[in-house]
C-alpha angles and dihedrals in degrees: 000000000000113000126221091243091059091051091048090050091050093052091046092053095042098083092046092048091047091050092050091052097036097153094054091043091052092047093050093048091046093054092045090052092045091050092049091048091049092050092049092047091050093047099046102030111027099033093041091057093049099050126077116234116245116250116231113218099191122107126223116246119199122203103228096203093050090046091051092050091049092048091052091050091050091048092051091049090049091051091049090049092050091047090054090057094057098043113108116220125203115256107241092199097063 
């Protein structure tokens, strides 16, 4: 069984080993990134074009009282916002 000390030693040596073999490290990371990018492209672009979207059969129900309350709140906020535009403030530099 692998001991924790061996794993710690491996992770301590990893940056030095990667720096000593920089070309191979870069090549490995490049191919890993290209493979991940290819998988994501295939999943979200190719497969998304080939599948049909599912139709949702549910209808949207709106609570009229809640909508009216929300509309009133928005109207009051809009009036307060418009009132703030027309209010004249004293110039503190005069």
